[in-house]
N, C-alpha and C positions, 0 to 999 in steps of 0.2 A: 342499326335499324330504328332503335328507340329515339336516338338523337335526331334522325331524319324526320320521324313523326312529330317531335316537338317543334322542329324547325318548320314543318309543313303547317301546323296549327298557327304558329306565330305569323308566318307569311300570309296565310288566309286572313287573319284578323287585321294585319296591317294593310292588306290590299283593299279592304272594304271602304277605305276612305280615299283611294286613289285610282280605282279600277277604270274610271271614266276617262282617263288619259289614253287608254288603249282603244284604238278605233275598232279592233276586232271584237272586243268585248262589248262595245256599244252596238255593233252590228248583230251580235247574238240576241239583243233585246228588241228585235224588230219583227213585225209580223210579215215575214217573207215566205215564199213557197218554192224556194230553189231546190229543195230536196223532195218535192212532191213527185210521185206518190210515196206516202209514208209507209213503206213496206215493213219496216221493223216495228214501228209504233203500233201497227194493226196486225201483228202476228200473234197467235195464241201462245199461252204458256201454262204449264201444269204446276200447281201448288198442292202437294200432297194428293188427295183424291179429287181435287177440284180443278176443272179446266177453265181458264179465263180467256175470254175472246180476244182480248187485246192487252197492250202493256201499260194502260192508263189506270191509275188508282186515284179515286177521289179521296183526298186527304180529310182528316177529321176537322170539321168546323163545328165547334162546341154548340150543341143544340140547347143552349141556355134559354130558358123561358119559352121553349117550344113544346113544353110538356104540361100536363095537368099538375096541380099542386101536390098530388100524391106521387109524382114521378112517372106516371103512365104516359108514354109517348102520345102527344096530341096529334090531331089531324094536320096541324101546321108542320110538324116534324116529318110525318109520313109523306105529305105531299111535296115537301122540300126535297127529300131524298129521292122520291119517285121521279121528280122532274130531272134530276141529274142521271138517273138510270135511263130514262127515255133519251137523254142527250148523247148516250153512247159510251160512257165509261165502262170499262170491263169489270172493275171492282170498286164497290163503294164501302166507305166506313162510317160508322156513326161518330158522334162527338163522344166525349168522355162519359162513361157510365161507372160511377164509383160503386165498390162492394163493401165499403167499410162504414156504412151507416150505423151499425150497432157498436162501433168503436169510436168514431170521430164525431165530436159535438159540433164541429165547424161546418158540417155538410147540410144541416137542416136549420130552418127557422123554428122558433117556438111553435108548438102544434105539429111538429113533425112534417112541416111543409118544405118542399124543395123546388129549386128551379132547374135541376139537372134530371136527366132520364134515369129511371131505375128499373132493374130486372130482378131485384131481390126482395121487394117489400111484401108481396103476396102474389097469388096467382091471378089477381084482378088486373095486373099490368101486362099479362102475357098476350092478350088478343091483339093489341096494337103492334107488338113486336112481330107477331105472325103475319098480320096484314101488311106490315112494312116489307118483310122478306118476300111475301108473295108478289107484291107490287114490283119489287126490283126484279125478281125472277121473270116476271112477265115481259120484261124488256131485254131479257137475255144477259143480264148482268148478275154478278155475285155480291154478297153482302157480308161484311165482318163487323162484329160489335166490338167497340173499343172499351175494354174493361180496365178500370183503374183501381189499384189497391187502396187509393186514398189520395188526399191532398197534403197532409202533413203541415209543415211550416208555411206553405203558400196558401193555406186556407184562411178564411176570415177569423180574425182574433175576437170578433164580437161575441163569440161563444162564452167568453170569460165573464162578460157583464150580463148576457142574456140567459146563460145556463150555469154560470159559475163553474165552468170546467175549462181547463187549459187545452189548447190545441196540442197535437202530438207530433212527434218526429222520430227519427232513428235514435237520436241522442238529444241531450239538452241543446237545442238550437234556437236562435232568435226567430221570432215570427217575421216574415218578409215585410208585411205592411206596417206593423208596429214592432220594431226590433226590441223595445223595452219589455215586451211580453214574451216570456220564455215558452217554448214548446217542450213538453215533457217527453221522455223516452217511451216509446211503445213497449209495453210488457210483452214477454215471450208468448204468454197465453193469448194476448190480443193479436199478435202477429199470426199465430197459428189460426186463430178465428178468421182473420182476413183471407188467409190462404184457402181455408175450407169454403169461405164464402165465394171466393173466385171460382173454385172447382164446381160449386153448385150453380153459380151463374152461368158458367160455360156449359154445363149439362142442360140447363134450362134454355139457353140460346140454341143449342143443337136441336132440342125438342121443338123449338119455335121455327125451325127450318132455316135459321141463320147459318151461313156457310162456314164461319170460322170465328175465332176470337183474335183480338188485336190488343196486345198489352201495352199500356201507357207507361213506358219506362224511361221517359226522358224529361228534360226541362225542369228538373228539381221537384217533381211531385213525389209522393210517399215512396213508390217503388224505386225511384232514383235515390231517394234519401237512404233507403235501406241497402242499396247496392252501390253506393259511391262512398269512398273513404273520406270525402270532404264532409259528409254529413253523418255517416255511421262511424262513431268513435267508441262503440260499445266494447267493453273489456271482458264482460262476462255474458253467459247465456247462450242459448241455441243459435242466435243470429248475430253473434259477434263477428263472424267472418263475413265480409261484405257481399260475397256471392251467394250465400246460403239462402237467403229469403227468396231471391229471384228464381233460383234453380228449384227450390221446393215448390214454389208457386206453379212453375211449368209442369213439374212432375205430377202435381195434384190435378191440373187440367187434363193432362194426358191420361191419368188414371181414370178420371171420371168420363172422359169423352172418347177413349179409345185411340188407337194408333193412326186412324185415317182422318181425324178432324184437324184442319189447318189451324196453326198458331203463328201469328205474326207478332213481332216485338219491335216497338219503337224505342230507339236508344240514341243517346248523344255520344259521339266519339270522344268528346271531352267537354267539360264545363267551360273550358277556355277562360277561367277566372284570372289565372296568372297572366295569360297572354293579353287579357283585356286591361287589367289594373296594375300590373307590374308591382312596384314597391308599395303601392297602396295596400296590398294584401297583408303587409306587415304593420300597418298603421291604423287602418279603418277598423273600428271595434267590430262592426257587424260582418266584416270580411275575414278577420284574422282566424276565426274558427275553421274556415273552409280552405286553408292553405294546402292541406294534404289531399288534394283531389285525385281522382282516379285517372291514370295516365292512358294514353292511346294503347300502349302495349297491354295494360290491364284490361282495357275494354275489349280488345280483340280476343284475349284469352277467355274472358267471360262469355263473349258471344259464341266461341267454340264450345264451351261447356253448356251453354243454353241450347245449342243445336243437339248435343248428345242427350239433353234432357227432354227434347221434343219440339223445339222451335223450328218452323219451316221456312221463314223469311223475315227480313229485317228492313227497316228504313232508318236512315242515319242523318243526324244533323249535329249542331253545336249549341252549347250554351244552356242557360237556365234563367230563372226569374231575375237574378241579380245582374245579368246583362241581357235583358229581355229582347232586345232587338236581334239577337243571334237566332233563337228558335222562331221568332216572328219577323223575318226580314222585311223591312219597309221598302217603298218604291226606290229610294236613292241607293239601295244596295245592288250588287251586280247580278245579272241573270246567270242561272246555273251555278250559284256560289258554292254549293256543297258537292258538286260532282267529284272533286278529288277525294273526298271522304268515302264515297261509294266505291271508287276505284281501289282505294286502300283495303277496304273489307273484301272486295271481290278477289283481289290478288292474294290476300292472306288465306282465304278459304281454298283458293286454287292450290296454294303452296302446301296446304295440309291434305289436299284431296278429300276434303270434308264433304260428306253427303248427309241429307236429312234422314230421319228414321224411316222415311218412305223410299230411301235409296235414290233421291233426286238431288241435283245441285241446289244450293240454297240461294234463291233469288235475292238480290240486293236492290232495294227501291231507292232511287235518288229523289231527294226533295230540295226545295228552295229555288223559287222563281224560274220554273221550267215551262211557263205558259206560252212559249214561243215555239210553234210546231217544228221549225227547222232545227232549233237547238235540241229539242227533245229527241228528234229522229237521229241527229248526229250522235248524241250521247249513247244511244243504243247501238248504232252502227260501229262506233269505236269501242264498244264493250266496256264502257265506263260504268254501266249499271245494267240491270235486267229489266227494270220497269221504271216509270216516272210517276211521281205523285203530284197531282194538281189539286189544290184546295181552293184558294181565292180565285184562280182563273175559272173554276167551274161555278163559283158563286157569281162572278161577273157574267159568264155565259155558259149556261148548262149545256148548250149545243156545241161546245168547243170540240169534243171528239168527232161528231157528225160533220161539222164544218171542215175540220182538218181532213178527215177521210175523203170528202168530196172535193177537196182543193179550194174551198171557199175561205181561204185564210184571211183575206182582207175584210171578211164580214164577221170575224170573231171580235166580239166586244172585249177589249183588253182590260185587265186589272190595272189600277193606278197605284196600288200599294199604299194608300194613305191610311188604311185600317180604321178609319173613323166609324164606319158603318158595320164592319164585320167583327172587329175585335172590341173597339172602344164602346160600341153601342150597347153590348150586353154587360160590359163592366159598369156602365152608367145606369143600368137598370132595364134596358130593352132586350131585344133578341136579335140574332144575327141578321143583318141586311147587307146591302151593297151600295156604295156610292154611285156606281155607274149602271147598276141593274135595279130599277125601281120595283121590279116584280119579285126579287129575291126576298125570301122570308114571308111572302104573301101569296104563295102558290095555292093556299087553301081558301083564298078569298076570290070567288068568281068575278066580283065586280071590278077587280083589278085588271082584268083582261079587256083590252079595248074591243069595242063592238062597232060595226059600221054605223055611220050616222043615219038616223032616220030621215033627216032633211039636211042635205048639204048646205053649208052657210059660207058666206064670204068673210074671211078672217084675216086680220093683220096681226103679225107678231113683230114687235119692234125691239131689236137687239138680238144678236146671234151669239150670245154666250151659251153655256150648257143649258140653262133654263129655257132660252128661246129656241135653241135647236131642237131640243127634245119635245117641247111643246108644238112646234111647227110641223116636225115630221110625224109625230103621233096623230095630230089632227088631219094631216094630209092623207095618211094611210087609212084613216077612218072615212075618207071621202069628201072632206071639206075643201073649198078652194082657198088656199092659204098663200099669202104674200109675206115673205120674210125680209124685213129691212135691216140693214146693218151699215152704220155710217162709216166704220173703219174699212180698210182695203182687204181685210181677210176675216173669216169666221173664227170664233173661239172665245171672244171676250177676254177675261183675266187668265184663261188657259194659255193664251199666247205668250205673255211675259212669264207666266209660270212654268212654261216649258223650256225657257232659255238656259238655265244651268245645265251643264252636260249630265249631272247626276239625276236630272228630272226627265230622263228619257222615256219613262212610262207615261208621263203627262203628254210628251210629244206624240207618242204612239196612240194615245186616246184622242188627241186633237185630230190626227189623221183619220181615225175611225169616224169621228163626228163629221168631218168634211166629206168623207165618202158617203155617209148616210144622207147628207143633204143633197149631194149630187144624184144619188140613187132615187130619192124622193122627187127630185125635179124631173128626172127621166120617166119614172114609172107612175107618178101621182100628180104631175102638173104643178108641183110646188114652184111658185114664182120667186126668184131671188133678186133682191135689189141691193147688191153689194156696193159700198161706197156712196150710199144715199142716206141722208139724214131725213127721218120722217118727222115732219112738223104736224102740229095739231091741224093746221089748215089743209095740208095735203091728205091727212088721214080722214078728215071730214069730207073732203071732196071725193075720196075713194068710195064713200058710201058702204063702208064695212059694217057688218052686223055685229062683229065682235072685235075688240082691239085688246091685245095682250101686250102690256108694256114690260119689257125686260131690259131696261137700260142700265142695269148694274149699279155700281157704286163708285164714288170718287174717294181718293185718298184724303184722309184728315190732314188739316194744316194746323198743328198745335200753335197756340198763341205765345210764341217765344220771341223776345227781342233778337233780331238778326236773322229771322226765318226767311227773309227775302233776299239774302246775300246770294251772289252768283254761284258760289261753291256748295249751295244747299239744293239737293234734288230729292224727289220722291223715289222710293225703291222701285215702283212700277215703271217710272220713267227711265231709271237706270237699266232695268231689265229689257226695256224696249230698245234701248240704245246704249249698249255697254261701252261704246267708245267714250262716253262721258267720263269714265274713270281712268282713261288711258294715262294721263299725266299724274294722277294721284298716287302717292306712295303710302300715305297714312289715311285711313278711313274711319269715320265714326258713324255707327248705325244707331239711330234713336228709335228704340222699340224692339223688345225681345220676344215678339210673337213669332209665329211660324214663318211669316214673310221676311221679317228682319233677320231671322237666324239662317234661313236658306240663302238669302242675299249675301249675308256675311260669309257663309261658307263658300259660295261661288267666288267672292272677291279674294278670299284667302287661299283656297285650294286651286283655283283655275287661273287667277290673275296675280298671285304672289303679293297681295297687299297686306299691310299690317293693319289689323282690324280690331276695333273695340265696340262692343254692344252695350248700350246703356238702357237699363230697364228699371222702371219705377217700382214694380212689384217685387216681392221676395223671390218669386220663381219665374223662370223664363218658360214661355209656351205652356202656360197653365191651361189645362183642358185638352191638350193634344194627346193622342194615343201614347201610352207609356213607352211602347217599343220605338215609335217614331221620334218621340222626344228624346229618349235616351241615345239613340243613334246619332241624332244631330248634335247633342251636347258633347258626346264622346269625340266626334270628329271635328267639332269646332275647337276643342282643346287640342287635338292632335295637330290641327292646322295653325295653332298659335293665336287663336282669337281670344282676346281678353273679355271676359264676361263681368259686367258690373251690375249687380242687381241692387235693389233698394237705393237707387241713384236717380236724382232729378236734374234736368238741364235747367240752368239759370238763364243763360243767354248764349247765343252764337256770335262769335266775332271773327274777324278776318284771321284765318290760320289757326283758330282755337275754339274750344267749346269749354265753357265754365259750368261746373256741375256741383251739386251738393250731394255727397255720398255718405251713407250711414256706415260708420267705421266700427260699429259695435260688434263684439265677438258673437253676439247672438244672431247676426245676419246669416241665413242658410248659405251653405256652400253651393255656388251656382253650378259647379261641375259635378254635383252628386247625381250619378245614374244608377247607383246601387240601391236606392230607396225610392219608392214611388210616391207621387202626391196623392194624399187621401182626398176622396170626393168631398165637396163642401157640405153635403148633407149628412156626412158621417162625422159626429163630434169625436175629436181626438183629445181625451182628457190629459194626455201626456205631452201635448204639443207645447213647445217652449215659446214664451212671449218674446217678441223681438223688441229690444230696447232701442231707443233712438239716440245716436251720437253723430249728428251730421257735421261734416267737415267740407270745406270748399277745396276743390281741385281744378286745376287748369290743365286741359288736354290739347295737345297740338294735333292739328289735322289739316289735310289738303282737301278733303271732301266730306260733307255731312249728308247721310242718307236717311230719309225720313221713312219710318215704317210704323207709324203710330195708329194704324187702323183705318177704317173706311166709314163713310156715311152714305146712305142711300141716295142715288141720283133719281129722284122721283118728281122732278119738275114737270116733265112731259106728262106724267100720269096725272098730276094735279091739274094741269091745264086742260087736258082731254076731259077729265071729270067735270070740271066747272063749265066747259063749253058744250058738254053733252054730245061729243062727236060721234057716238055710236050707242045703240041701245044697251050694249054690254061692254064695259071697260074694266080691265083687271090689271093688277100688277103682281109680278112673281119674281122669285130669285133675289139677287142682291138689291134690286130696286125696292123690294118690300123690307128686307132685312139682311144686311151683309152676313154671309155665312160661308159654307163649304160647298164643294161640288155635290156632296150628298144631298143637302137641302135644295140646291138648284135643280138637280136632276128629278128629285121626287116631285117638286113643285111643277116643273115642266110637264112631267108625265101625267100627273093628276089633273092638270088643266087641260092638256090636250086630249085626255080621255073624257073629260066632262063637257067640253064644248059642244 
């Protein structure tokens, strides 16, 4: 049985780079309604003393910077969660709420300020928690608060220079962000203090009418560190056994809150570090300490003991910060990827005939890319799980449950999994938002909701990429007379080539949604579509439009290299639009290691069996891309045999070869490093190693050269329209203003459509 579990984890990890070859799995990730009505998804379930109206759990979306600086939940957080309750989810959960502020220096800034919610600081924070619970209850939903015993080694190491205190962990472990900084072991007295803090926080939550607590026990945070042998190597003391801290924590909450108060526990079945890194676990300094990780068999035994201590339900995933794409699966990972883990736990509890302290079966909540109604329903019908957790899908569309229940599946706005707005945004200093839902995170701002136009205007929108589509449809629904011009033969702009790789099926799903929205606006609001028509300044002037919005996008950069005009040199976008270009090529060189270059390289290697080399001038590939997405791509590029050359410059392109200058210094960063994150540029790293220069010439043979060197705004039409004064109001948005991501394009389109 143990051997089979190890094999299961390895098979799962291996499949995350090849799943898109399976047509059935691709079909799982589509917004179909073949199983409607969703009788299982919308059936009630009992958890301890609480009845939930359906099987949909809103997963935790860190409410970072949605609070006042004291940690008191802000109106932004209250309205954000209230909107998801209104959308129909049966159970909502908060983001992480630490209870270790009086132990961990890394949780607060100087002045005791925090960007995370608190329920422990003083009674002054209580009223907003009570208001939040009341709002959620008003919509017939339940609410659990996610309590975290702390962050430990995955907390900010800046506390060392700002407060002269080391971060903590279960044992002497390296800090995740700066491994050279050690995290000291938590003292027994401090651990006991955290346990008592959690008991008090749970009792306060119950008093605030919050329906249950949800323990943050996965992903390598402090509770995981204390309860996983990878991190807990304590030889002495009260918490030397890896199960003790977690069990005592649950017992304390049960003691303070009584037998009827629901306790949910988030756990990973395995860190999957061995399955991810293999032999590197024996050679990489920061990974070697973690070789003795908790096995699946140990996790199942621990879960059974947690139930005996008082846990009522679990949700289960894989991984930790050191393979961060596993607990935060990006778009290119498969739909329903952790359903097999939920089934393992269900089968295990069934074999033990294990019931909760309330005498009920222990529900297992499945997580991981389940935002497709047919897939979620099938998982429940086949008894792979008891509930499904949706986090980012409810960020993209709070009305997901209501739309699924009504059979309006094609109207669900799908998540694209780029994680730039939901995860990366708050890591960069913002708060959770959504690339495809411009209202997400701004539910507290009344001005963000479009209002009918006081005077309908005649408006032209030129370019039907995401910025143009959102702008045109928003303006049309406000009552304006809108004409949308697109010179190509289909809508979508750069989303069209971006949806070509099979692993980019979430982009294809979103593209279909946008096209449906355009057609609906044409039927219901008179939006005029001019597909395959190039809008010139003369035509726009003749149309006598009152406002013209230019969304003509961007053009690929053409780097000034000798040989750039040779016939075997193509732009990545051109290749994606016409993949037959690469049919005869066996060896391919991609110039540019940004997200476009890396995704194109992975497609060429994993879908077309090409030998691929990526050449990148900078020390790091995909700098600025969300850590989870970046790590996933690099990991699977290596698995697909793609050679990554960082700190390398192209001298010239010749027939059948590319000549480069490559820095051969040992100080050049390992381009395959996915176990350490890139530190934001505004955070000074005093321990960073200087890269020395030792450039050497190399000649690389190739059949095809693919350029992915970036984009430049295509703003010629805008400048012409502006100079000729073709309308009283001329604007430019999206890539036409500044090449960027879907996030910026959608936000700009919505803001402009709302303001016209």
